[in-house]
N, CA, C, O and CB atoms as a CASP TS submission, in Angstrom:
PFRMAT TS
TARGET T0000
AUTHOR 0000-0000-0000
METHOD Language model
MODEL 1
PARENT N/A
ATOM      1  N   UNK     1      27.558 -76.162  88.090  1.00  0.00           N
ATOM      2  CA  UNK     1      27.906 -77.478  88.324  1.00  0.00           C
ATOM      3  C   UNK     1      27.186 -78.111  89.829  1.00  0.00           C
ATOM      4  O   UNK     1      27.416 -77.733  90.978  1.00  0.00           O
ATOM      5  CB  UNK     1      29.561 -77.479  88.322  1.00  0.00           C
ATOM      6  N   UNK     2      25.999 -79.488  89.230  1.00  0.00           N
ATOM      7  CA  UNK     2      26.075 -79.442  91.012  1.00  0.00           C
ATOM      8  C   UNK     2      26.918 -80.811  91.453  1.00  0.00           C
ATOM      9  O   UNK     2      26.990 -81.831  90.768  1.00  0.00           O
ATOM     10  CB  UNK     2      24.229 -79.533  91.869  1.00  0.00           C
ATOM     11  N   UNK     3      27.716 -80.540  93.120  1.00  0.00           N
ATOM     12  CA  UNK     3      28.291 -81.285  93.739  1.00  0.00           C
ATOM     13  C   UNK     3      27.697 -82.880  94.090  1.00  0.00           C
ATOM     14  O   UNK     3      26.635 -82.787  94.707  1.00  0.00           O
ATOM     15  CB  UNK     3      28.516 -80.515  94.693  1.00  0.00           C
ATOM     16  N   UNK     4      28.026 -84.014  93.903  1.00  0.00           N
ATOM     17  CA  UNK     4      28.058 -85.071  94.434  1.00  0.00           C
ATOM     18  C   UNK     4      29.175 -85.586  95.397  1.00  0.00           C
ATOM     19  O   UNK     4      30.275 -85.042  95.304  1.00  0.00           O
ATOM     20  CB  UNK     4      27.907 -85.720  93.535  1.00  0.00           C
ATOM     21  N   UNK     5      29.002 -86.573  96.304  1.00  0.00           N
ATOM     22  CA  UNK     5      29.706 -87.143  97.204  1.00  0.00           C
ATOM     23  C   UNK     5      29.627 -88.745  96.769  1.00  0.00           C
ATOM     24  O   UNK     5      28.816 -89.409  96.123  1.00  0.00           O
ATOM     25  CB  UNK     5      29.166 -86.736  98.634  1.00  0.00           C
ATOM     26  N   UNK     6      30.983 -89.054  97.508  1.00  0.00           N
ATOM     27  CA  UNK     6      30.593 -90.709  96.962  1.00  0.00           C
ATOM     28  C   UNK     6      31.757 -91.370  98.631  1.00  0.00           C
ATOM     29  O   UNK     6      32.977 -91.512  98.699  1.00  0.00           O
ATOM     30  CB  UNK     6      31.562 -91.301  94.477  1.00  0.00           C
ATOM     31  N   UNK     7      30.824 -91.578  99.545  1.00  0.00           N
ATOM     32  CA  UNK     7      31.331 -92.817 100.504  1.00  0.00           C
ATOM     33  C   UNK     7      31.270 -93.804 100.101  1.00  0.00           C
ATOM     34  O   UNK     7      30.823 -94.167  99.012  1.00  0.00           O
ATOM     35  CB  UNK     7      30.811 -93.071 101.603  1.00  0.00           C
ATOM     36  N   UNK     8      31.835 -94.552 101.157  1.00  0.00           N
ATOM     37  CA  UNK     8      32.023 -96.075 100.958  1.00  0.00           C
ATOM     38  C   UNK     8      31.929 -95.955 102.295  1.00  0.00           C
ATOM     39  O   UNK     8      32.510 -95.329 103.181  1.00  0.00           O
ATOM     40  CB  UNK     8      33.354 -96.869 100.192  1.00  0.00           C
ATOM     41  N   UNK     9      30.470 -97.213 102.146  1.00  0.00           N
ATOM     42  CA  UNK     9      30.332 -98.253 103.255  1.00  0.00           C
ATOM     43  C   UNK     9      30.475 -99.199 103.327  1.00  0.00           C
ATOM     44  O   UNK     9      30.595 -99.606 102.171  1.00  0.00           O
ATOM     45  CB  UNK     9      29.608 -98.429 103.684  1.00  0.00           C
ATOM     46  N   UNK    10      30.607-100.381 104.326  1.00  0.00           N
ATOM     47  CA  UNK    10      31.072-101.613 104.622  1.00  0.00           C
ATOM     48  C   UNK    10      31.100-101.867 106.647  1.00  0.00           C
ATOM     49  O   UNK    10      31.856-102.545 107.344  1.00  0.00           O
ATOM     50  CB  UNK    10      32.731-101.631 103.745  1.00  0.00           C
ATOM     51  N   UNK    11      30.156-101.153 106.941  1.00  0.00           N
ATOM     52  CA  UNK    11      29.554-101.397 107.934  1.00  0.00           C
ATOM     53  C   UNK    11      30.232 -99.903 108.756  1.00  0.00           C
ATOM     54  O   UNK    11      29.549 -99.044 109.313  1.00  0.00           O
ATOM     55  CB  UNK    11      29.827-103.024 108.482  1.00  0.00           C
ATOM     56  N   UNK    12      31.635 -99.912 108.639  1.00  0.00           N
ATOM     57  CA  UNK    12      31.568 -98.378 108.724  1.00  0.00           C
ATOM     58  C   UNK    12      31.299 -97.133 107.863  1.00  0.00           C
ATOM     59  O   UNK    12      30.599 -97.397 106.885  1.00  0.00           O
ATOM     60  CB  UNK    12      32.508 -98.133 109.046  1.00  0.00           C
ATOM     61  N   UNK    13      31.695 -95.754 107.974  1.00  0.00           N
ATOM     62  CA  UNK    13      31.364 -95.378 106.605  1.00  0.00           C
ATOM     63  C   UNK    13      32.054 -93.997 106.273  1.00  0.00           C
ATOM     64  O   UNK    13      31.484 -92.970 106.642  1.00  0.00           O
ATOM     65  CB  UNK    13      29.775 -95.296 106.424  1.00  0.00           C
ATOM     66  N   UNK    14      33.156 -93.928 105.648  1.00  0.00           N
ATOM     67  CA  UNK    14      33.762 -93.339 104.967  1.00  0.00           C
ATOM     68  C   UNK    14      33.712 -92.069 104.152  1.00  0.00           C
ATOM     69  O   UNK    14      33.634 -92.145 102.926  1.00  0.00           O
ATOM     70  CB  UNK    14      33.909 -93.998 104.556  1.00  0.00           C
ATOM     71  N   UNK    15      33.739 -91.342 104.540  1.00  0.00           N
ATOM     72  CA  UNK    15      32.814 -90.314 104.247  1.00  0.00           C
ATOM     73  C   UNK    15      34.036 -89.159 103.008  1.00  0.00           C
ATOM     74  O   UNK    15      35.247 -88.938 103.014  1.00  0.00           O
ATOM     75  CB  UNK    15      32.172 -89.479 106.105  1.00  0.00           C
ATOM     76  N   UNK    16      33.250 -88.848 102.397  1.00  0.00           N
ATOM     77  CA  UNK    16      34.386 -87.683 100.997  1.00  0.00           C
ATOM     78  C   UNK    16      33.461 -86.300 101.359  1.00  0.00           C
ATOM     79  O   UNK    16      32.306 -85.929 101.146  1.00  0.00           O
ATOM     80  CB  UNK    16      34.159 -88.283  98.461  1.00  0.00           C
ATOM     81  N   UNK    17      34.845 -85.689 102.133  1.00  0.00           N
ATOM     82  CA  UNK    17      34.059 -84.028 101.982  1.00  0.00           C
ATOM     83  C   UNK    17      34.117 -82.849 101.340  1.00  0.00           C
ATOM     84  O   UNK    17      33.641 -81.715 101.381  1.00  0.00           O
ATOM     85  CB  UNK    17      34.098 -83.422 102.839  1.00  0.00           C
ATOM     86  N   UNK    18      35.037 -83.665 100.596  1.00  0.00           N
ATOM     87  CA  UNK    18      35.330 -82.729  98.994  1.00  0.00           C
ATOM     88  C   UNK    18      34.108 -82.834  97.463  1.00  0.00           C
ATOM     89  O   UNK    18      33.574 -82.008  96.723  1.00  0.00           O
ATOM     90  CB  UNK    18      37.089 -83.543  98.263  1.00  0.00           C
ATOM     91  N   UNK    19      34.111 -83.926  97.556  1.00  0.00           N
ATOM     92  CA  UNK    19      32.801 -84.720  96.327  1.00  0.00           C
ATOM     93  C   UNK    19      33.693 -83.784  95.294  1.00  0.00           C
ATOM     94  O   UNK    19      34.639 -83.004  95.406  1.00  0.00           O
ATOM     95  CB  UNK    19      30.427 -84.250  96.489  1.00  0.00           C
ATOM     96  N   UNK    20      32.557 -84.485  93.832  1.00  0.00           N
ATOM     97  CA  UNK    20      33.011 -83.880  92.567  1.00  0.00           C
ATOM     98  C   UNK    20      31.690 -82.975  92.089  1.00  0.00           C
ATOM     99  O   UNK    20      30.526 -82.843  92.468  1.00  0.00           O
ATOM    100  CB  UNK    20      33.485 -85.127  91.401  1.00  0.00           C
ATOM    101  N   UNK    21      32.425 -82.503  91.183  1.00  0.00           N
ATOM    102  CA  UNK    21      31.031 -81.679  90.246  1.00  0.00           C
ATOM    103  C   UNK    21      30.451 -82.444  89.314  1.00  0.00           C
ATOM    104  O   UNK    21      31.266 -83.272  88.907  1.00  0.00           O
ATOM    105  CB  UNK    21      31.420 -80.357  89.317  1.00  0.00           C
ATOM    106  N   UNK    22      29.707 -82.511  88.943  1.00  0.00           N
ATOM    107  CA  UNK    22      29.466 -83.436  87.770  1.00  0.00           C
ATOM    108  C   UNK    22      27.782 -82.973  87.589  1.00  0.00           C
ATOM    109  O   UNK    22      27.069 -82.926  88.591  1.00  0.00           O
ATOM    110  CB  UNK    22      29.825 -85.339  88.174  1.00  0.00           C
ATOM    111  N   UNK    23      27.167 -82.600  86.056  1.00  0.00           N
ATOM    112  CA  UNK    23      26.099 -82.186  84.602  1.00  0.00           C
ATOM    113  C   UNK    23      25.545 -82.947  85.838  1.00  0.00           C
ATOM    114  O   UNK    23      25.596 -82.284  86.874  1.00  0.00           O
ATOM    115  CB  UNK    23      26.139 -82.779  82.501  1.00  0.00           C
ATOM    116  N   UNK    24      24.977 -84.316  85.962  1.00  0.00           N
ATOM    117  CA  UNK    24      23.329 -84.578  86.394  1.00  0.00           C
ATOM    118  C   UNK    24      23.789 -85.419  87.355  1.00  0.00           C
ATOM    119  O   UNK    24      24.940 -85.333  87.784  1.00  0.00           O
ATOM    120  CB  UNK    24      22.080 -85.312  85.241  1.00  0.00           C
ATOM    121  N   UNK    25      22.851 -86.382  87.811  1.00  0.00           N
ATOM    122  CA  UNK    25      22.565 -87.556  88.967  1.00  0.00           C
ATOM    123  C   UNK    25      23.295 -88.641  87.950  1.00  0.00           C
ATOM    124  O   UNK    25      24.339 -89.175  88.325  1.00  0.00           O
ATOM    125  CB  UNK    25      20.580 -87.958  89.494  1.00  0.00           C
ATOM    126  N   UNK    26      22.841 -88.895  86.913  1.00  0.00           N
ATOM    127  CA  UNK    26      23.940 -90.075  85.873  1.00  0.00           C
ATOM    128  C   UNK    26      24.547 -90.017  85.541  1.00  0.00           C
ATOM    129  O   UNK    26      24.799 -90.996  84.839  1.00  0.00           O
ATOM    130  CB  UNK    26      23.973 -90.621  85.007  1.00  0.00           C
ATOM    131  N   UNK    27      25.534 -88.972  85.538  1.00  0.00           N
ATOM    132  CA  UNK    27      26.620 -88.487  85.160  1.00  0.00           C
ATOM    133  C   UNK    27      27.277 -88.991  86.505  1.00  0.00           C
ATOM    134  O   UNK    27      28.313 -89.611  86.265  1.00  0.00           O
ATOM    135  CB  UNK    27      26.611 -86.942  84.723  1.00  0.00           C
ATOM    136  N   UNK    28      26.943 -88.895  88.016  1.00  0.00           N
ATOM    137  CA  UNK    28      27.593 -89.185  89.495  1.00  0.00           C
ATOM    138  C   UNK    28      27.285 -90.835  89.364  1.00  0.00           C
ATOM    139  O   UNK    28      28.206 -91.603  89.643  1.00  0.00           O
ATOM    140  CB  UNK    28      26.685 -88.242  91.083  1.00  0.00           C
ATOM    141  N   UNK    29      26.136 -91.313  88.988  1.00  0.00           N
ATOM    142  CA  UNK    29      26.598 -92.702  89.160  1.00  0.00           C
ATOM    143  C   UNK    29      27.347 -93.494  88.397  1.00  0.00           C
ATOM    144  O   UNK    29      27.749 -94.560  88.864  1.00  0.00           O
ATOM    145  CB  UNK    29      25.758 -93.344  89.278  1.00  0.00           C
ATOM    146  N   UNK    30      27.692 -93.072  86.964  1.00  0.00           N
ATOM    147  CA  UNK    30      28.545 -93.617  86.282  1.00  0.00           C
ATOM    148  C   UNK    30      30.016 -93.187  86.758  1.00  0.00           C
ATOM    149  O   UNK    30      31.061 -93.521  86.199  1.00  0.00           O
ATOM    150  CB  UNK    30      28.214 -93.337  84.955  1.00  0.00           C
ATOM    151  N   UNK    31      29.924 -92.575  87.626  1.00  0.00           N
ATOM    152  CA  UNK    31      31.959 -92.176  88.345  1.00  0.00           C
ATOM    153  C   UNK    31      31.542 -92.747  88.912  1.00  0.00           C
ATOM    154  O   UNK    31      32.187 -93.714  88.508  1.00  0.00           O
ATOM    155  CB  UNK    31      32.970 -90.792  89.026  1.00  0.00           C
ATOM    156  N   UNK    32      30.410 -93.508  90.250  1.00  0.00           N
ATOM    157  CA  UNK    32      30.781 -94.031  91.104  1.00  0.00           C
ATOM    158  C   UNK    32      30.581 -95.954  90.911  1.00  0.00           C
ATOM    159  O   UNK    32      30.798 -96.704  91.863  1.00  0.00           O
ATOM    160  CB  UNK    32      30.084 -93.231  92.171  1.00  0.00           C
ATOM    161  N   UNK    33      30.169 -96.437  89.604  1.00  0.00           N
ATOM    162  CA  UNK    33      30.920 -97.787  89.177  1.00  0.00           C
ATOM    163  C   UNK    33      31.762 -97.530  88.869  1.00  0.00           C
ATOM    164  O   UNK    33      32.093 -98.701  88.680  1.00  0.00           O
ATOM    165  CB  UNK    33      30.586 -98.619  88.326  1.00  0.00           C
ATOM    166  N   UNK    34      32.725 -96.925  88.534  1.00  0.00           N
ATOM    167  CA  UNK    34      33.943 -96.557  88.159  1.00  0.00           C
ATOM    168  C   UNK    34      34.781 -96.085  89.388  1.00  0.00           C
ATOM    169  O   UNK    34      35.984 -96.311  89.257  1.00  0.00           O
ATOM    170  CB  UNK    34      33.814 -95.547  87.126  1.00  0.00           C
ATOM    171  N   UNK    35      34.443 -95.528  90.458  1.00  0.00           N
ATOM    172  CA  UNK    35      35.086 -95.945  91.531  1.00  0.00           C
ATOM    173  C   UNK    35      34.865 -97.608  92.473  1.00  0.00           C
ATOM    174  O   UNK    35      35.797 -98.160  93.058  1.00  0.00           O
ATOM    175  CB  UNK    35      34.760 -94.791  92.309  1.00  0.00           C
ATOM    176  N   UNK    36      33.562 -98.106  92.419  1.00  0.00           N
ATOM    177  CA  UNK    36      33.215 -99.279  93.318  1.00  0.00           C
ATOM    178  C   UNK    36      34.442-100.228  92.411  1.00  0.00           C
ATOM    179  O   UNK    36      35.008-101.081  93.094  1.00  0.00           O
ATOM    180  CB  UNK    36      31.236 -99.891  93.288  1.00  0.00           C
ATOM    181  N   UNK    37      34.804-100.143  91.170  1.00  0.00           N
ATOM    182  CA  UNK    37      35.766-101.023  90.667  1.00  0.00           C
ATOM    183  C   UNK    37      37.268-100.694  91.470  1.00  0.00           C
ATOM    184  O   UNK    37      38.187-101.453  91.779  1.00  0.00           O
ATOM    185  CB  UNK    37      35.816-100.813  88.992  1.00  0.00           C
ATOM    186  N   UNK    38      37.084 -99.210  91.662  1.00  0.00           N
ATOM    187  CA  UNK    38      38.764 -99.057  92.342  1.00  0.00           C
ATOM    188  C   UNK    38      39.238 -99.753  93.634  1.00  0.00           C
ATOM    189  O   UNK    38      40.349-100.139  93.998  1.00  0.00           O
ATOM    190  CB  UNK    38      39.070 -97.516  92.755  1.00  0.00           C
ATOM    191  N   UNK    39      37.611 -99.790  94.391  1.00  0.00           N
ATOM    192  CA  UNK    39      37.779 -99.734  96.099  1.00  0.00           C
ATOM    193  C   UNK    39      37.676-101.817  95.529  1.00  0.00           C
ATOM    194  O   UNK    39      37.983-102.373  96.584  1.00  0.00           O
ATOM    195  CB  UNK    39      35.876 -98.529  97.577  1.00  0.00           C
ATOM    196  N   UNK    40      37.546-102.375  95.008  1.00  0.00           N
ATOM    197  CA  UNK    40      37.406-104.054  94.604  1.00  0.00           C
ATOM    198  C   UNK    40      38.994-104.463  94.142  1.00  0.00           C
ATOM    199  O   UNK    40      39.592-105.525  94.313  1.00  0.00           O
ATOM    200  CB  UNK    40      36.112-104.375  93.037  1.00  0.00           C
ATOM    201  N   UNK    41      39.343-103.481  93.633  1.00  0.00           N
ATOM    202  CA  UNK    41      41.053-103.930  93.497  1.00  0.00           C
ATOM    203  C   UNK    41      41.628-103.421  94.855  1.00  0.00           C
ATOM    204  O   UNK    41      42.508-104.131  95.342  1.00  0.00           O
ATOM    205  CB  UNK    41      42.028-103.062  92.028  1.00  0.00           C
ATOM    206  N   UNK    42      41.195-102.076  95.675  1.00  0.00           N
ATOM    207  CA  UNK    42      42.288-101.344  96.722  1.00  0.00           C
ATOM    208  C   UNK    42      42.260-102.930  97.934  1.00  0.00           C
ATOM    209  O   UNK    42      43.188-103.516  98.491  1.00  0.00           O
ATOM    210  CB  UNK    42      41.441 -99.282  97.659  1.00  0.00           C
ATOM    211  N   UNK    43      40.642-103.194  97.946  1.00  0.00           N
ATOM    212  CA  UNK    43      40.676-104.155  99.055  1.00  0.00           C
ATOM    213  C   UNK    43      39.825-105.472  98.519  1.00  0.00           C
ATOM    214  O   UNK    43      38.604-105.478  98.674  1.00  0.00           O
ATOM    215  CB  UNK    43      40.004-103.449 100.476  1.00  0.00           C
ATOM    216  N   UNK    44      40.431-106.476  97.949  1.00  0.00           N
ATOM    217  CA  UNK    44      40.016-107.602  97.368  1.00  0.00           C
ATOM    218  C   UNK    44      39.450-107.879  98.421  1.00  0.00           C
ATOM    219  O   UNK    44      38.685-108.714  97.938  1.00  0.00           O
ATOM    220  CB  UNK    44      40.872-108.539  96.772  1.00  0.00           C
ATOM    221  N   UNK    45      39.034-107.855 100.133  1.00  0.00           N
ATOM    222  CA  UNK    45      38.646-109.297 100.381  1.00  0.00           C
ATOM    223  C   UNK    45      36.951-108.998 100.171  1.00  0.00           C
ATOM    224  O   UNK    45      36.454-107.932  99.807  1.00  0.00           O
ATOM    225  CB  UNK    45      39.208-109.985 102.128  1.00  0.00           C
ATOM    226  N   UNK    46      36.434-109.908 100.415  1.00  0.00           N
ATOM    227  CA  UNK    46      34.861-110.392  99.575  1.00  0.00           C
ATOM    228  C   UNK    46      33.886-109.768 101.437  1.00  0.00           C
ATOM    229  O   UNK    46      34.006-110.116 102.611  1.00  0.00           O
ATOM    230  CB  UNK    46      34.714-113.190  98.939  1.00  0.00           C
ATOM    231  N   UNK    47      32.964-108.687 100.653  1.00  0.00           N
ATOM    232  CA  UNK    47      32.290-108.268 101.815  1.00  0.00           C
ATOM    233  C   UNK    47      31.042-108.052 101.244  1.00  0.00           C
ATOM    234  O   UNK    47      31.289-107.362 100.256  1.00  0.00           O
ATOM    235  CB  UNK    47      32.866-107.077 102.563  1.00  0.00           C
ATOM    236  N   UNK    48      29.618-108.280 101.305  1.00  0.00           N
ATOM    237  CA  UNK    48      28.616-108.238 100.807  1.00  0.00           C
ATOM    238  C   UNK    48      28.170-106.604 101.150  1.00  0.00           C
ATOM    239  O   UNK    48      27.759-105.722 100.396  1.00  0.00           O
ATOM    240  CB  UNK    48      27.805-109.429 101.280  1.00  0.00           C
ATOM    241  N   UNK    49      28.410-106.607 102.484  1.00  0.00           N
ATOM    242  CA  UNK    49      27.822-105.116 102.762  1.00  0.00           C
ATOM    243  C   UNK    49      28.774-103.855 102.019  1.00  0.00           C
ATOM    244  O   UNK    49      28.314-102.722 102.163  1.00  0.00           O
ATOM    245  CB  UNK    49      27.821-104.850 104.581  1.00  0.00           C
ATOM    246  N   UNK    50      29.831-103.963 101.382  1.00  0.00           N
ATOM    247  CA  UNK    50      30.487-102.890 100.979  1.00  0.00           C
ATOM    248  C   UNK    50      29.747-102.208  99.691  1.00  0.00           C
ATOM    249  O   UNK    50      29.120-102.959  98.944  1.00  0.00           O
ATOM    250  CB  UNK    50      31.905-103.315 100.723  1.00  0.00           C
ATOM    251  N   UNK    51      29.795-100.943  99.435  1.00  0.00           N
ATOM    252  CA  UNK    51      29.459-100.218  98.110  1.00  0.00           C
ATOM    253  C   UNK    51      29.452 -99.228  98.562  1.00  0.00           C
ATOM    254  O   UNK    51      29.646 -98.958  99.748  1.00  0.00           O
ATOM    255  CB  UNK    51      28.317-100.436  97.303  1.00  0.00           C
ATOM    256  N   UNK    52      29.151 -98.279  97.403  1.00  0.00           N
ATOM    257  CA  UNK    52      29.928 -96.542  97.391  1.00  0.00           C
ATOM    258  C   UNK    52      28.026 -95.801  97.468  1.00  0.00           C
ATOM    259  O   UNK    52      27.014 -96.324  97.002  1.00  0.00           O
ATOM    260  CB  UNK    52      31.313 -95.934  95.081  1.00  0.00           C
ATOM    261  N   UNK    53      28.114 -94.886  97.989  1.00  0.00           N
ATOM    262  CA  UNK    53      26.980 -94.039  98.394  1.00  0.00           C
ATOM    263  C   UNK    53      27.227 -92.987  97.902  1.00  0.00           C
ATOM    264  O   UNK    53      28.197 -92.253  98.090  1.00  0.00           O
ATOM    265  CB  UNK    53      26.693 -93.860  99.707  1.00  0.00           C
ATOM    266  N   UNK    54      25.933 -92.811  96.932  1.00  0.00           N
ATOM    267  CA  UNK    54      26.280 -91.192  95.636  1.00  0.00           C
ATOM    268  C   UNK    54      24.845 -90.311  96.547  1.00  0.00           C
ATOM    269  O   UNK    54      23.623 -90.452  96.588  1.00  0.00           O
ATOM    270  CB  UNK    54      25.728 -91.648  92.876  1.00  0.00           C
ATOM    271  N   UNK    55      26.207 -89.075  97.393  1.00  0.00           N
ATOM    272  CA  UNK    55      25.307 -88.071  97.776  1.00  0.00           C
ATOM    273  C   UNK    55      24.859 -87.154  96.560  1.00  0.00           C
ATOM    274  O   UNK    55      25.621 -87.243  95.596  1.00  0.00           O
ATOM    275  CB  UNK    55      25.954 -87.259  98.870  1.00  0.00           C
ATOM    276  N   UNK    56      23.962 -86.433  96.427  1.00  0.00           N
ATOM    277  CA  UNK    56      24.062 -85.035  96.258  1.00  0.00           C
ATOM    278  C   UNK    56      24.075 -83.895  96.655  1.00  0.00           C
ATOM    279  O   UNK    56      24.785 -83.872  97.659  1.00  0.00           O
ATOM    280  CB  UNK    56      23.677 -84.832  95.892  1.00  0.00           C
ATOM    281  N   UNK    57      23.766 -83.122  96.479  1.00  0.00           N
ATOM    282  CA  UNK    57      25.414 -81.649  96.856  1.00  0.00           C
ATOM    283  C   UNK    57      24.541 -81.441  98.886  1.00  0.00           C
ATOM    284  O   UNK    57      25.092 -81.204  99.960  1.00  0.00           O
ATOM    285  CB  UNK    57      25.124 -78.785  95.022  1.00  0.00           C
ATOM    286  N   UNK    58      22.896 -81.710  98.489  1.00  0.00           N
ATOM    287  CA  UNK    58      22.866 -81.612 100.518  1.00  0.00           C
ATOM    288  C   UNK    58      23.048 -82.594 100.490  1.00  0.00           C
ATOM    289  O   UNK    58      22.011 -82.891  99.897  1.00  0.00           O
ATOM    290  CB  UNK    58      21.591 -81.240 101.679  1.00  0.00           C
ATOM    291  N   UNK    59      23.733 -83.899 100.690  1.00  0.00           N
ATOM    292  CA  UNK    59      24.421 -85.490 100.650  1.00  0.00           C
ATOM    293  C   UNK    59      22.704 -86.405 101.409  1.00  0.00           C
ATOM    294  O   UNK    59      22.357 -87.007 102.425  1.00  0.00           O
ATOM    295  CB  UNK    59      26.465 -85.636 102.175  1.00  0.00           C
ATOM    296  N   UNK    60      22.056 -85.896  99.932  1.00  0.00           N
ATOM    297  CA  UNK    60      20.706 -86.854 100.703  1.00  0.00           C
ATOM    298  C   UNK    60      20.963 -87.869  99.488  1.00  0.00           C
ATOM    299  O   UNK    60      20.815 -87.522  98.316  1.00  0.00           O
ATOM    300  CB  UNK    60      18.664 -86.010 100.857  1.00  0.00           C
ATOM    301  N   UNK    61      21.221 -88.699  99.738  1.00  0.00           N
ATOM    302  CA  UNK    61      21.147 -90.568  99.179  1.00  0.00           C
ATOM    303  C   UNK    61      20.932 -90.620  97.475  1.00  0.00           C
ATOM    304  O   UNK    61      19.913 -91.271  97.243  1.00  0.00           O
ATOM    305  CB  UNK    61      19.382 -91.599 100.015  1.00  0.00           C
ATOM    306  N   UNK    62      21.521 -90.177  96.330  1.00  0.00           N
ATOM    307  CA  UNK    62      20.510 -90.391  95.117  1.00  0.00           C
ATOM    308  C   UNK    62      20.740 -91.949  94.720  1.00  0.00           C
ATOM    309  O   UNK    62      19.940 -92.648  94.098  1.00  0.00           O
ATOM    310  CB  UNK    62      20.863 -89.273  93.696  1.00  0.00           C
ATOM    311  N   UNK    63      21.831 -92.283  95.148  1.00  0.00           N
ATOM    312  CA  UNK    63      22.313 -94.063  94.766  1.00  0.00           C
ATOM    313  C   UNK    63      23.230 -95.060  95.199  1.00  0.00           C
ATOM    314  O   UNK    63      24.425 -94.923  95.464  1.00  0.00           O
ATOM    315  CB  UNK    63      22.762 -94.209  93.645  1.00  0.00           C
ATOM    316  N   UNK    64      22.722 -95.791  95.225  1.00  0.00           N
ATOM    317  CA  UNK    64      24.199 -97.538  96.385  1.00  0.00           C
ATOM    318  C   UNK    64      24.420 -97.970  95.104  1.00  0.00           C
ATOM    319  O   UNK    64      23.577 -98.109  94.218  1.00  0.00           O
ATOM    320  CB  UNK    64      23.322 -99.548  97.884  1.00  0.00           C
ATOM    321  N   UNK    65      25.841 -98.217  95.042  1.00  0.00           N
ATOM    322  CA  UNK    65      26.611 -99.019  93.826  1.00  0.00           C
ATOM    323  C   UNK    65      27.509-100.005  94.663  1.00  0.00           C
ATOM    324  O   UNK    65      28.590 -99.682  95.157  1.00  0.00           O
ATOM    325  CB  UNK    65      27.652 -97.930  92.705  1.00  0.00           C
ATOM    326  N   UNK    66      26.746-101.635  94.791  1.00  0.00           N
ATOM    327  CA  UNK    66      28.060-102.276  95.364  1.00  0.00           C
ATOM    328  C   UNK    66      28.923-102.843  95.372  1.00  0.00           C
ATOM    329  O   UNK    66      28.778-103.615  94.424  1.00  0.00           O
ATOM    330  CB  UNK    66      28.152-102.617  95.796  1.00  0.00           C
ATOM    331  N   UNK    67      30.377-103.151  96.090  1.00  0.00           N
ATOM    332  CA  UNK    67      31.184-103.211  95.431  1.00  0.00           C
ATOM    333  C   UNK    67      31.811-104.615  95.297  1.00  0.00           C
ATOM    334  O   UNK    67      32.104-105.014  96.424  1.00  0.00           O
ATOM    335  CB  UNK    67      31.837-102.309  95.766  1.00  0.00           C
ATOM    336  N   UNK    68      32.068-105.344  94.520  1.00  0.00           N
ATOM    337  CA  UNK    68      32.097-106.559  94.502  1.00  0.00           C
ATOM    338  C   UNK    68      33.460-107.313  93.937  1.00  0.00           C
ATOM    339  O   UNK    68      33.354-107.877  92.848  1.00  0.00           O
ATOM    340  CB  UNK    68      30.983-106.838  93.844  1.00  0.00           C
ATOM    341  N   UNK    69      34.562-107.347  94.528  1.00  0.00           N
ATOM    342  CA  UNK    69      35.126-107.971  94.735  1.00  0.00           C
ATOM    343  C   UNK    69      36.074-109.457  94.261  1.00  0.00           C
ATOM    344  O   UNK    69      37.291-109.638  94.247  1.00  0.00           O
ATOM    345  CB  UNK    69      34.581-107.794  95.252  1.00  0.00           C
ATOM    346  N   UNK    70      35.306-110.069  94.019  1.00  0.00           N
ATOM    347  CA  UNK    70      35.389-110.985  93.043  1.00  0.00           C
ATOM    348  C   UNK    70      33.630-111.609  92.572  1.00  0.00           C
ATOM    349  O   UNK    70      32.667-111.704  93.333  1.00  0.00           O
ATOM    350  CB  UNK    70      36.492-112.191  93.713  1.00  0.00           C
ATOM    351  N   UNK    71      33.703-112.037  90.707  1.00  0.00           N
ATOM    352  CA  UNK    71      33.156-112.369  90.978  1.00  0.00           C
ATOM    353  C   UNK    71      31.716-113.819  90.985  1.00  0.00           C
ATOM    354  O   UNK    71      32.187-114.954  91.062  1.00  0.00           O
ATOM    355  CB  UNK    71      33.395-111.548  90.943  1.00  0.00           C
ATOM    356  N   UNK    72      30.341-113.740  90.920  1.00  0.00           N
ATOM    357  CA  UNK    72      29.849-114.305  91.408  1.00  0.00           C
ATOM    358  C   UNK    72      29.667-115.627  90.637  1.00  0.00           C
ATOM    359  O   UNK    72      29.789-115.396  89.434  1.00  0.00           O
ATOM    360  CB  UNK    72      29.038-113.638  91.782  1.00  0.00           C
ATOM    361  N   UNK    73      29.410-116.978  90.895  1.00  0.00           N
ATOM    362  CA  UNK    73      28.950-117.812  90.573  1.00  0.00           C
ATOM    363  C   UNK    73      28.305-117.755  89.477  1.00  0.00           C
ATOM    364  O   UNK    73      28.932-118.440  88.670  1.00  0.00           O
ATOM    365  CB  UNK    73      28.494-118.142  91.311  1.00  0.00           C
ATOM    366  N   UNK    74      27.162-117.204  88.877  1.00  0.00           N
ATOM    367  CA  UNK    74      26.550-117.085  87.466  1.00  0.00           C
ATOM    368  C   UNK    74      27.168-116.536  86.724  1.00  0.00           C
ATOM    369  O   UNK    74      26.639-116.309  85.636  1.00  0.00           O
ATOM    370  CB  UNK    74      25.470-116.540  87.304  1.00  0.00           C
ATOM    371  N   UNK    75      28.499-116.093  86.950  1.00  0.00           N
ATOM    372  CA  UNK    75      29.170-114.735  86.164  1.00  0.00           C
ATOM    373  C   UNK    75      30.106-115.987  84.984  1.00  0.00           C
ATOM    374  O   UNK    75      30.842-115.563  84.093  1.00  0.00           O
ATOM    375  CB  UNK    75      30.553-113.320  87.587  1.00  0.00           C
TER
END
């Protein structure tokens, strides 16, 4: 099973040193969405640059997920 890493970027990069195993890219991206919700609850300040970077086992970026702390005016 491939290993994926979930770094947090918000001007600085917080590196995920261990990663987690998932069946495929889709499963890892779904996990990143959950992590983004958890980060938004832990650090509620609005920061439009904050996101979760999903990396494959070679640490190549496969996706980014924005972290939203407050709903947008459109919601």
